[in-house]
N, C-alpha and C positions, 0 to 999 in steps of 0.2 A: 366432568378434570382426563388434562391432557396427561400422558405417565411415556418411560422411555422408552418405546419397543424396543425392543433382544432383536436388536438388523445392524448389516453392517453398514448403513447411511447414515442408524441411527434417528429418522423424524421418530418425530407424533400424533401416537395412534390415538384418539379416547379409546380412555381406560375400557366403556363399555363392548367393544371392539374386539380386544383382545379377549375381554373373557366368554359374550355366548358371541363369534364369528357368525357362527349361522344362523343365526339368528334375523341378525343382515341383510342387504339386500337381496337385491334377484335373480333365483337359482338363469341357468343359460341354459341351452339346450342343441338342440344337435351333435354339430361335434366336438361344437364347444362343450357339454356331458358333463357336471359333473365341476365346474367354472362358475359364479357368483360371481354378482355389481352393482359395485352403488355408484348411485351419476350426480353426481356438485351441477347445480347450469349445467354447459352445454360437456364439462371432462368424466372423466367415465375410466374404475378404480374393478376392472379386475381378477379378483382371487381367488384361492383356492384351501378350501377349510381342509387342513389333516390334522392327524391325534396332535395336542399338542401346541401346532403351529397354525402362524397364520403366511402365506405363501405368494408374494402379488406380485404373479404374469404383466398383467401394463399399465401405467393412467393417459392417460392421450383422452381426444377429442372427440365429440360419440361418432363422427363422422371413417373416425380412420382406422378404432378400433379394433372395432374384431373383424378390418385383414388382420392387422399388426399379430391376435393371433391365433389368426389361422395360422400367421406363415407362422411365429414361430412355435405353433403344435403339430404342426405338416397335416393341419387337417383341409379337405381341400372348402368350396364356400359353399352351409346347408338347403337342405331342396323351399324348403321357406325362404331365403335371403338371408341378408345380418336379420337379427336379432335386436332385437331396440327400437 
C-alpha cells in the first residue's frame, strides 16, 4: 500500500519504508557513513534515517549518485572508490 509522504514534494512512499526505513537498503561506508541506499534498476535512492523522519539525499543513476552525494556532503572520495 502506498501512502502520501509528509514532504514538500508530496511523493508516494511505501508505508513500510515510513515505518521501518532503517531495515531497508544497504548502509554506505567511508565518507558516506550514516547514509543508506535502495536500488531499483539503474537508479539509486540515498537516504538517512533520523529520529521521526527519513531524509532523501539524492535519487540518481547508479554511475552518478555517489559523486553527487560527495559533492553535497563536502566529502572526498572514499579510499575504496565508489561504493556499490
